[in-house]
Backbone bond lengths (Angstrom), bond angles and torsions (degrees), N, CA, C in turn:
res aa  C-N    CA-C-N  psi(-1)  N-CA   C-N-CA  omega(-1)  CA-C   N-CA-C  phi
1 M - - - 1.461 - - 1.513 107.95 -
2 K 1.250 120.68 142.64 1.363 125.33 -175.65 1.491 116.48 -79.57
3 H 1.373 115.21 -47.14 1.450 116.22 -176.68 1.530 119.62 -100.74
4 F 1.311 112.29 -21.68 1.551 116.80 -173.39 1.570 105.33 -117.82
5 K 1.321 113.51 58.80 1.513 118.38 -176.95 1.469 114.41 -66.49
6 D 1.278 117.61 -20.92 1.540 120.40 -177.22 1.488 110.98 -82.93
7 R 1.314 120.68 -10.30 1.403 123.78 -180.00 1.510 113.87 -89.22
8 E 1.275 120.27 150.76 1.491 127.56 175.96 1.551 106.41 -63.81
9 F 1.300 114.79 138.02 1.526 115.14 177.31 1.509 110.30 -72.86
10 N 1.308 111.70 129.20 1.504 122.44 167.87 1.493 105.15 -153.78
11 L 1.327 114.96 170.35 1.513 118.11 -173.61 1.585 109.68 -67.29
12 F 1.297 115.91 -36.81 1.503 117.95 179.31 1.504 109.35 -58.19
13 N 1.376 117.31 -51.68 1.493 119.48 -178.28 1.482 111.66 -61.76
14 Y 1.389 114.53 -38.16 1.524 117.28 179.04 1.456 107.64 -63.54
15 M 1.305 122.57 -46.82 1.454 125.65 179.31 1.541 112.76 -60.02
16 C 1.331 116.11 -37.90 1.503 121.10 176.16 1.546 107.82 -62.51
17 D 1.288 117.37 -39.54 1.484 120.71 178.05 1.507 112.82 -65.35
18 I 1.356 117.17 -37.71 1.427 123.74 179.86 1.579 107.71 -67.06
19 L 1.347 115.97 -43.81 1.487 119.07 -175.74 1.559 105.25 -71.54
20 Y 1.269 120.18 -39.72 1.482 121.60 -179.95 1.611 107.67 -56.75
21 E 1.266 114.31 -48.25 1.457 120.82 -179.03 1.542 111.12 -59.95
22 F 1.325 114.01 -42.03 1.477 117.64 177.75 1.471 113.01 -61.01
23 Y 1.356 116.75 -45.23 1.464 119.76 -179.96 1.490 112.54 -66.13
24 E 1.365 118.02 -39.25 1.508 120.78 -179.65 1.560 109.56 -68.88
25 K 1.278 117.38 -45.31 1.495 123.06 178.34 1.581 113.90 -58.33
26 N 1.308 110.95 -37.82 1.508 114.86 -178.45 1.435 115.79 -101.37
27 E 1.304 118.44 7.15 1.457 126.21 -179.84 1.512 112.58 51.67
28 L 1.328 113.64 53.19 1.463 120.50 178.50 1.504 109.05 -110.63
29 E 1.378 116.92 160.34 1.378 120.03 176.12 1.500 113.46 -71.94
30 H 1.330 116.54 139.27 1.478 119.93 -174.73 1.537 108.72 -78.37
31 L 1.332 118.69 106.77 1.438 126.70 169.74 1.487 110.81 -129.24
32 C 1.295 117.34 174.00 1.488 114.06 170.21 1.521 109.80 -73.44
33 A 1.319 114.74 153.42 1.440 118.73 -171.25 1.542 115.76 -56.93
34 L 1.332 114.31 -37.44 1.424 121.29 178.53 1.479 113.03 -63.88
35 D 1.372 114.34 -43.64 1.461 120.29 176.13 1.543 112.21 -63.08
36 S 1.347 115.38 -38.33 1.451 118.20 179.52 1.490 112.18 -64.29
37 L 1.351 119.70 -36.62 1.449 119.88 169.97 1.499 116.73 -64.22
38 A 1.372 112.81 -40.77 1.445 115.85 179.68 1.494 117.89 -65.37
39 V 1.381 115.06 -34.22 1.443 117.82 -177.57 1.573 113.65 -103.94
40 G 1.383 115.26 6.32 1.492 117.00 -179.61 1.508 116.39 75.66
41 N 1.306 117.57 28.81 1.397 121.70 179.87 1.540 111.65 -78.94
42 Y 1.254 117.32 63.28 1.505 125.88 -176.23 1.499 107.49 -157.97
43 K 1.343 115.39 153.50 1.504 116.78 -171.71 1.547 110.06 -104.94
44 N 1.317 118.86 -19.72 1.409 120.54 -176.03 1.533 111.53 -156.62
45 R 1.317 115.16 176.11 1.525 120.83 -178.14 1.563 111.58 -60.57
46 K 1.324 114.38 -37.23 1.490 117.61 177.91 1.550 113.28 -59.74
47 H 1.379 114.73 -42.23 1.416 116.70 177.17 1.572 112.82 -70.85
48 Y 1.339 115.38 -35.05 1.509 118.84 177.01 1.529 107.69 -61.94
49 L 1.357 119.97 -44.94 1.411 122.15 -175.66 1.531 113.00 -69.00
50 F 1.404 115.00 -33.81 1.417 118.40 176.78 1.615 106.94 -64.93
51 L 1.255 118.57 -47.72 1.495 122.29 -177.68 1.536 110.64 -59.52
52 Q 1.295 115.95 -41.18 1.494 121.09 176.80 1.524 109.97 -60.23
53 R 1.287 115.36 -48.06 1.462 119.87 -178.55 1.505 112.32 -66.15
54 F 1.328 115.25 -37.46 1.407 122.13 178.62 1.521 111.79 -61.88
55 C 1.409 115.46 -43.56 1.380 119.31 -178.61 1.517 112.26 -70.23
56 S 1.323 116.97 -30.87 1.381 120.36 176.09 1.529 111.92 -67.45
57 V 1.343 114.45 -42.28 1.481 115.29 178.99 1.587 111.99 -67.50
58 W 1.299 111.27 -38.68 1.464 120.08 177.55 1.556 110.98 -52.31
59 D 1.330 113.80 -50.80 1.431 123.21 178.16 1.471 112.29 -56.57
60 R 1.342 119.54 -44.24 1.427 123.02 173.90 1.465 116.93 -61.57
61 V 1.258 115.16 -45.20 1.455 120.98 176.53 1.462 113.35 -63.97
62 E 1.374 117.29 -37.15 1.413 122.09 177.61 1.498 110.38 -65.01
63 Q 1.338 116.98 -44.76 1.420 122.66 -178.77 1.550 110.10 -65.33
64 R 1.313 118.56 -37.94 1.467 124.69 178.58 1.579 107.90 -62.22
65 E 1.289 116.24 -45.97 1.475 119.82 179.65 1.544 110.65 -65.33
66 F 1.357 115.01 -37.79 1.412 117.46 -179.98 1.541 111.26 -68.20
67 N 1.316 119.31 -36.70 1.409 123.01 178.35 1.556 112.30 -72.39
68 K 1.288 115.23 -28.15 1.481 119.47 175.27 1.537 111.80 -64.91
69 E 1.355 114.93 -35.36 1.466 120.78 -175.21 1.506 111.16 -74.81
70 K 1.336 121.76 -16.39 1.476 124.45 -176.32 1.457 111.32 -74.34
């Protein structure tokens, strides 16, 4: 991971790194992806679609982790 090297690797931390890089590259306020969609924290349709896909993947990763704990 590029930004959060002191953290143990897992998919959540990796995704946080991806989102951090997205916000830095596009000069956007750092929020959770779902909040960014809700308040319009994006500059164009490409950003909007990225955030939607990111949230979708996050939900799947979260469900996978939840199912592993059962």
